[in-house]
C-alpha positions in Angstrom: 40.8 150.8 17.2 40.4 147.1 17.4 43.0 145.1 19.4 44.0 143.3 16.2 45.0 146.6 14.7 47.1 147.7 17.7 50.9 147.1 17.5 53.7 147.9 19.9 54.9 151.5 19.7 58.6 150.6 19.9 59.9 147.5 18.1 62.8 145.7 19.9 62.1 147.3 23.3 62.5 145.1 26.4 59.1 146.4 27.6 56.3 144.1 26.5 53.8 146.8 25.3 50.1 146.2 25.6 47.0 148.1 24.5 46.9 150.9 27.1 44.2 150.4 29.8 43.0 152.8 32.5 42.0 151.5 35.9 39.4 152.9 38.4 42.1 155.3 39.9 43.1 156.8 36.5 46.4 154.9 36.3 47.3 153.9 32.7 49.1 150.6 32.1 51.3 150.7 29.1 53.2 147.4 29.3 55.2 145.0 31.4 58.9 144.7 32.2 60.9 142.4 34.5 57.9 141.4 36.7 56.6 145.0 37.0 53.8 146.9 35.3 54.9 150.0 33.4 52.3 152.7 34.3 51.5 156.4 34.2 49.6 158.0 37.1 48.2 161.5 36.9 49.2 163.5 40.0 48.0 166.9 40.9 50.9 168.9 39.5 52.8 166.1 37.6 52.5 162.8 35.8 54.4 159.9 37.3 56.0 157.1 35.3 55.8 154.0 37.5 57.2 150.5 37.8 54.6 148.8 39.9 53.8 145.3 41.2 51.0 144.0 39.0 47.7 143.0 40.4 45.1 144.6 42.7 47.4 144.6 45.8 50.5 145.9 43.9 52.0 149.2 44.7 54.6 151.4 43.1 58.2 150.2 43.4 59.8 153.0 41.5 58.4 156.3 40.2 59.6 159.3 38.2 57.8 162.7 38.0 57.4 164.6 34.8 55.6 167.8 33.7 52.0 167.3 32.6 51.3 167.1 28.9 52.7 163.7 27.8 56.4 163.9 28.9 56.0 160.7 31.0 54.5 158.8 28.1 57.3 159.9 25.7 60.0 159.0 28.4 58.5 155.5 28.7 58.6 155.1 24.9 62.3 156.2 24.7 63.4 154.2 27.8 65.3 150.9 27.6 65.3 149.6 31.2 67.8 146.9 30.3 70.5 149.6 29.5 69.3 152.6 31.6 68.5 152.4 35.3 66.1 155.3 35.1 64.2 157.1 32.2 65.6 160.4 30.9 64.3 163.8 31.8 62.5 163.3 35.1 62.1 166.0 37.7 62.1 163.8 40.8 62.5 160.1 41.6 60.7 158.2 44.3 62.7 156.2 45.7 65.2 156.4 42.8 68.4 154.5 42.4 67.2 151.7 40.1 70.0 149.8 38.4 70.1 149.0 34.6 68.5 145.6 34.0 67.1 145.4 37.6 64.0 143.2 37.8 61.4 142.6 40.4 62.3 140.1 43.1 61.2 136.6 42.1 58.7 136.3 44.9 56.8 139.4 43.6 56.5 138.1 40.1 53.0 136.6 39.5 52.8 133.0 38.3 51.7 132.9 34.7 
């Protein structure tokens, strides 16, 4: 698929969806929200939906574990981080406790 043919999977979402890309560690970036990257990382027994600091030195700020097989991706598509602190249906949260509409601290947001 050409980039010009790709369109956001969820219209009206506060997440700025991008054409998914996979880095050298197997982490898939789906989009951006509030100064964070919205990513999915394949773990040994689970998949983890992440809000991470973008860039090569960024690390996960929040993470939610899901069963393998696409549950993390579907949760990301259904999630509205402006209204819901955490996505639905997760098995475990690391560290958990995100508040609705919470954004990355201003000093962690890259200059554009």
